[in-house]
TORKOL-4160 file (C-alpha; in steps of 0.2 Angstrom, whole numbers, padded with zeros to 4 digits, m for minus):
215
<pt num="1" X="0461" Y="0150" Z="m0233"/>
<pt num="2" X="0476" Y="0158" Z="m0236"/>
<pt num="3" X="0483" Y="0173" Z="m0247"/>
<pt num="4" X="0486" Y="0165" Z="m0260"/>
<pt num="5" X="0470" Y="0158" Z="m0264"/>
<pt num="6" X="0462" Y="0178" Z="m0264"/>
<pt num="7" X="0475" Y="0187" Z="m0269"/>
<pt num="8" X="0476" Y="0194" Z="m0288"/>
<pt num="9" X="0492" Y="0187" Z="m0298"/>
<pt num="10" X="0501" Y="0194" Z="m0307"/>
<pt num="11" X="0503" Y="0208" Z="m0298"/>
<pt num="12" X="0499" Y="0225" Z="m0309"/>
<pt num="13" X="0515" Y="0236" Z="m0303"/>
<pt num="14" X="0521" Y="0254" Z="m0307"/>
<pt num="15" X="0540" Y="0257" Z="m0311"/>
<pt num="16" X="0548" Y="0270" Z="m0299"/>
<pt num="17" X="0555" Y="0280" Z="m0313"/>
<pt num="18" X="0537" Y="0281" Z="m0321"/>
<pt num="19" X="0525" Y="0300" Z="m0320"/>
<pt num="20" X="0515" Y="0303" Z="m0310"/>
<pt num="21" X="0500" Y="0307" Z="m0325"/>
<pt num="22" X="0505" Y="0287" Z="m0331"/>
<pt num="23" X="0505" Y="0280" Z="m0314"/>
<pt num="24" X="0488" Y="0288" Z="m0310"/>
<pt num="25" X="0483" Y="0285" Z="m0328"/>
<pt num="26" X="0485" Y="0264" Z="m0325"/>
<pt num="27" X="0474" Y="0265" Z="m0308"/>
<pt num="28" X="0458" Y="0274" Z="m0316"/>
<pt num="29" X="0462" Y="0264" Z="m0331"/>
<pt num="30" X="0461" Y="0245" Z="m0320"/>
<pt num="31" X="0451" Y="0252" Z="m0307"/>
<pt num="32" X="0464" Y="0252" Z="m0295"/>
<pt num="33" X="0467" Y="0263" Z="m0280"/>
<pt num="34" X="0486" Y="0257" Z="m0276"/>
<pt num="35" X="0499" Y="0251" Z="m0285"/>
<pt num="36" X="0517" Y="0241" Z="m0281"/>
<pt num="37" X="0530" Y="0250" Z="m0287"/>
<pt num="38" X="0546" Y="0240" Z="m0293"/>
<pt num="39" X="0562" Y="0246" Z="m0302"/>
<pt num="40" X="0571" Y="0242" Z="m0317"/>
<pt num="41" X="0576" Y="0223" Z="m0309"/>
<pt num="42" X="0558" Y="0220" Z="m0304"/>
<pt num="43" X="0561" Y="0223" Z="m0285"/>
<pt num="44" X="0548" Y="0229" Z="m0274"/>
<pt num="45" X="0553" Y="0248" Z="m0268"/>
<pt num="46" X="0538" Y="0255" Z="m0262"/>
<pt num="47" X="0521" Y="0256" Z="m0263"/>
<pt num="48" X="0509" Y="0271" Z="m0271"/>
<pt num="49" X="0490" Y="0276" Z="m0270"/>
<pt num="50" X="0476" Y="0286" Z="m0278"/>
<pt num="51" X="0479" Y="0298" Z="m0263"/>
<pt num="52" X="0496" Y="0299" Z="m0264"/>
<pt num="53" X="0495" Y="0306" Z="m0283"/>
<pt num="54" X="0479" Y="0317" Z="m0279"/>
<pt num="55" X="0489" Y="0326" Z="m0263"/>
<pt num="56" X="0502" Y="0326" Z="m0275"/>
<pt num="57" X="0491" Y="0338" Z="m0288"/>
<pt num="58" X="0493" Y="0357" Z="m0286"/>
<pt num="59" X="0478" Y="0366" Z="m0276"/>
<pt num="60" X="0466" Y="0372" Z="m0286"/>
<pt num="61" X="0470" Y="0387" Z="m0277"/>
<pt num="62" X="0488" Y="0388" Z="m0287"/>
<pt num="63" X="0495" Y="0404" Z="m0294"/>
<pt num="64" X="0503" Y="0393" Z="m0308"/>
<pt num="65" X="0496" Y="0394" Z="m0326"/>
<pt num="66" X="0488" Y="0378" Z="m0332"/>
<pt num="67" X="0504" Y="0376" Z="m0343"/>
<pt num="68" X="0515" Y="0377" Z="m0327"/>
<pt num="69" X="0505" Y="0364" Z="m0318"/>
<pt num="70" X="0505" Y="0352" Z="m0334"/>
<pt num="71" X="0524" Y="0355" Z="m0335"/>
<pt num="72" X="0528" Y="0350" Z="m0317"/>
<pt num="73" X="0517" Y="0335" Z="m0317"/>
<pt num="74" X="0527" Y="0328" Z="m0333"/>
<pt num="75" X="0540" Y="0330" Z="m0322"/>
<pt num="76" X="0536" Y="0321" Z="m0305"/>
<pt num="77" X="0540" Y="0306" Z="m0304"/>
<pt num="78" X="0533" Y="0290" Z="m0293"/>
<pt num="79" X="0549" Y="0287" Z="m0283"/>
<pt num="80" X="0544" Y="0305" Z="m0276"/>
<pt num="81" X="0528" Y="0302" Z="m0270"/>
<pt num="82" X="0527" Y="0284" Z="m0267"/>
<pt num="83" X="0529" Y="0276" Z="m0249"/>
<pt num="84" X="0545" Y="0266" Z="m0249"/>
<pt num="85" X="0541" Y="0257" Z="m0229"/>
<pt num="86" X="0531" Y="0243" Z="m0238"/>
<pt num="87" X="0519" Y="0233" Z="m0226"/>
<pt num="88" X="0521" Y="0217" Z="m0236"/>
<pt num="89" X="0512" Y="0198" Z="m0231"/>
<pt num="90" X="0515" Y="0181" Z="m0238"/>
<pt num="91" X="0507" Y="0169" Z="m0250"/>
<pt num="92" X="0505" Y="0156" Z="m0235"/>
<pt num="93" X="0499" Y="0169" Z="m0221"/>
<pt num="94" X="0480" Y="0166" Z="m0216"/>
<pt num="95" X="0469" Y="0176" Z="m0224"/>
<pt num="96" X="0464" Y="0182" Z="m0207"/>
<pt num="97" X="0482" Y="0187" Z="m0203"/>
<pt num="98" X="0485" Y="0197" Z="m0218"/>
<pt num="99" X="0468" Y="0206" Z="m0213"/>
<pt num="100" X="0472" Y="0210" Z="m0196"/>
<pt num="101" X="0489" Y="0220" Z="m0206"/>
<pt num="102" X="0479" Y="0230" Z="m0212"/>
<pt num="103" X="0468" Y="0235" Z="m0198"/>
<pt num="104" X="0483" Y="0239" Z="m0189"/>
<pt num="105" X="0493" Y="0247" Z="m0201"/>
<pt num="106" X="0475" Y="0255" Z="m0207"/>
<pt num="107" X="0480" Y="0254" Z="m0226"/>
<pt num="108" X="0469" Y="0243" Z="m0240"/>
<pt num="109" X="0481" Y="0233" Z="m0247"/>
<pt num="110" X="0495" Y="0223" Z="m0246"/>
<pt num="111" X="0510" Y="0217" Z="m0258"/>
<pt num="112" X="0512" Y="0198" Z="m0258"/>
<pt num="113" X="0531" Y="0192" Z="m0260"/>
<pt num="114" X="0535" Y="0175" Z="m0258"/>
<pt num="115" X="0553" Y="0171" Z="m0252"/>
<pt num="116" X="0560" Y="0165" Z="m0270"/>
<pt num="117" X="0547" Y="0171" Z="m0282"/>
<pt num="118" X="0547" Y="0188" Z="m0277"/>
<pt num="119" X="0532" Y="0201" Z="m0279"/>
<pt num="120" X="0518" Y="0187" Z="m0285"/>
<pt num="121" X="0503" Y="0198" Z="m0281"/>
<pt num="122" X="0493" Y="0209" Z="m0269"/>
<pt num="123" X="0477" Y="0206" Z="m0259"/>
<pt num="124" X="0464" Y="0221" Z="m0255"/>
<pt num="125" X="0452" Y="0226" Z="m0244"/>
<pt num="126" X="0439" Y="0221" Z="m0257"/>
<pt num="127" X="0449" Y="0202" Z="m0258"/>
<pt num="128" X="0443" Y="0202" Z="m0239"/>
<pt num="129" X="0429" Y="0206" Z="m0240"/>
<pt num="130" X="0422" Y="0194" Z="m0254"/>
<pt num="131" X="0430" Y="0180" Z="m0242"/>
<pt num="132" X="0420" Y="0187" Z="m0228"/>
<pt num="133" X="0405" Y="0188" Z="m0238"/>
<pt num="134" X="0407" Y="0169" Z="m0244"/>
<pt num="135" X="0412" Y="0161" Z="m0225"/>
<pt num="136" X="0396" Y="0167" Z="m0220"/>
<pt num="137" X="0387" Y="0162" Z="m0236"/>
<pt num="138" X="0380" Y="0179" Z="m0237"/>
<pt num="139" X="0369" Y="0181" Z="m0251"/>
<pt num="140" X="0363" Y="0161" Z="m0249"/>
<pt num="141" X="0346" Y="0157" Z="m0243"/>
<pt num="142" X="0345" Y="0147" Z="m0225"/>
<pt num="143" X="0341" Y="0151" Z="m0209"/>
<pt num="144" X="0353" Y="0164" Z="m0199"/>
<pt num="145" X="0356" Y="0159" Z="m0180"/>
<pt num="146" X="0364" Y="0171" Z="m0169"/>
<pt num="147" X="0369" Y="0163" Z="m0151"/>
<pt num="148" X="0377" Y="0167" Z="m0138"/>
<pt num="149" X="0387" Y="0150" Z="m0129"/>
<pt num="150" X="0397" Y="0147" Z="m0114"/>
<pt num="151" X="0415" Y="0146" Z="m0118"/>
<pt num="152" X="0417" Y="0128" Z="m0115"/>
<pt num="153" X="0424" Y="0114" Z="m0123"/>
<pt num="154" X="0412" Y="0103" Z="m0131"/>
<pt num="155" X="0399" Y="0119" Z="m0134"/>
<pt num="156" X="0400" Y="0118" Z="m0154"/>
<pt num="157" X="0397" Y="0099" Z="m0157"/>
<pt num="158" X="0381" Y="0099" Z="m0145"/>
<pt num="159" X="0375" Y="0112" Z="m0159"/>
<pt num="160" X="0379" Y="0105" Z="m0172"/>
<pt num="161" X="0371" Y="0090" Z="m0164"/>
<pt num="162" X="0356" Y="0100" Z="m0162"/>
<pt num="163" X="0353" Y="0107" Z="m0180"/>
<pt num="164" X="0358" Y="0089" Z="m0187"/>
<pt num="165" X="0344" Y="0082" Z="m0177"/>
<pt num="166" X="0328" Y="0095" Z="m0183"/>
<pt num="167" X="0337" Y="0089" Z="m0204"/>
<pt num="168" X="0348" Y="0106" Z="m0205"/>
<pt num="169" X="0363" Y="0107" Z="m0215"/>
<pt num="170" X="0376" Y="0120" Z="m0208"/>
<pt num="171" X="0383" Y="0132" Z="m0222"/>
<pt num="172" X="0393" Y="0142" Z="m0211"/>
<pt num="173" X="0399" Y="0146" Z="m0193"/>
<pt num="174" X="0409" Y="0161" Z="m0187"/>
<pt num="175" X="0412" Y="0167" Z="m0169"/>
<pt num="176" X="0415" Y="0183" Z="m0159"/>
<pt num="177" X="0418" Y="0188" Z="m0142"/>
<pt num="178" X="0402" Y="0187" Z="m0132"/>
<pt num="179" X="0396" Y="0199" Z="m0119"/>
<pt num="180" X="0411" Y="0193" Z="m0106"/>
<pt num="181" X="0426" Y="0183" Z="m0104"/>
<pt num="182" X="0416" Y="0166" Z="m0099"/>
<pt num="183" X="0405" Y="0168" Z="m0116"/>
<pt num="184" X="0405" Y="0166" Z="m0136"/>
<pt num="185" X="0395" Y="0173" Z="m0148"/>
<pt num="186" X="0390" Y="0163" Z="m0164"/>
<pt num="187" X="0383" Y="0166" Z="m0179"/>
<pt num="188" X="0376" Y="0150" Z="m0188"/>
<pt num="189" X="0369" Y="0149" Z="m0207"/>
<pt num="190" X="0357" Y="0132" Z="m0211"/>
<pt num="191" X="0348" Y="0124" Z="m0224"/>
<pt num="192" X="0334" Y="0114" Z="m0227"/>
<pt num="193" X="0327" Y="0117" Z="m0212"/>
<pt num="194" X="0313" Y="0129" Z="m0205"/>
<pt num="195" X="0318" Y="0142" Z="m0194"/>
<pt num="196" X="0304" Y="0138" Z="m0180"/>
<pt num="197" X="0310" Y="0121" Z="m0176"/>
<pt num="198" X="0327" Y="0126" Z="m0175"/>
<pt num="199" X="0322" Y="0141" Z="m0162"/>
<pt num="200" X="0312" Y="0128" Z="m0153"/>
<pt num="201" X="0327" Y="0115" Z="m0153"/>
<pt num="202" X="0338" Y="0127" Z="m0145"/>
<pt num="203" X="0324" Y="0135" Z="m0133"/>
<pt num="204" X="0323" Y="0114" Z="m0127"/>
<pt num="205" X="0343" Y="0115" Z="m0128"/>
<pt num="206" X="0343" Y="0131" Z="m0115"/>
<pt num="207" X="0356" Y="0140" Z="m0126"/>
<pt num="208" X="0353" Y="0160" Z="m0129"/>
<pt num="209" X="0346" Y="0162" Z="m0145"/>
<pt num="210" X="0351" Y="0180" Z="m0149"/>
<pt num="211" X="0342" Y="0182" Z="m0167"/>
<pt num="212" X="0335" Y="0172" Z="m0179"/>
<pt num="213" X="0333" Y="0175" Z="m0198"/>
<pt num="214" X="0327" Y="0168" Z="m0215"/>
<pt num="215" X="0335" Y="0174" Z="m0229"/>
């Protein structure tokens, strides 16, 4: 799965010459928390978040009159509050790598830039969460197993055969770091089989079943 499969496209953008107030209004109308900023040629020059705009607003403790505040805000341009050092990704980037970029830079979204077409979309943390839910078959009925298995070749194949032998159909498989370097955690969701049958099968196999639940 790649960024192009999960991004919003075309990207909703704001011009760097637009006012602070217009950008904030657009965000609230479209329920966005950030917008890519483009220049008059449509080239990506920055990104602005709702937080950037709210931080730029005068404090309630200001001594300015309401008229003075509105005058200053009307003159404040997006280019004056945007972040110009933009972290981007590409349509062909794997979704997990885009998510890692967001984690590393502590940001909630990435403009998606194609080598030939320029800015083609935006992928956000919400898109990543939806992908996560889908990959783990969240909200779908089945038996969810959490196991800790040896970090060895052939373990997953043996696990799949065990599920098949009791009539199960695998919906999703995910992995995570085990309790030490010699182990691997697995989350498997299975349908068309009773949870008790799966538990007994893995007990006989000798795998370390941490949790089993239906839902």
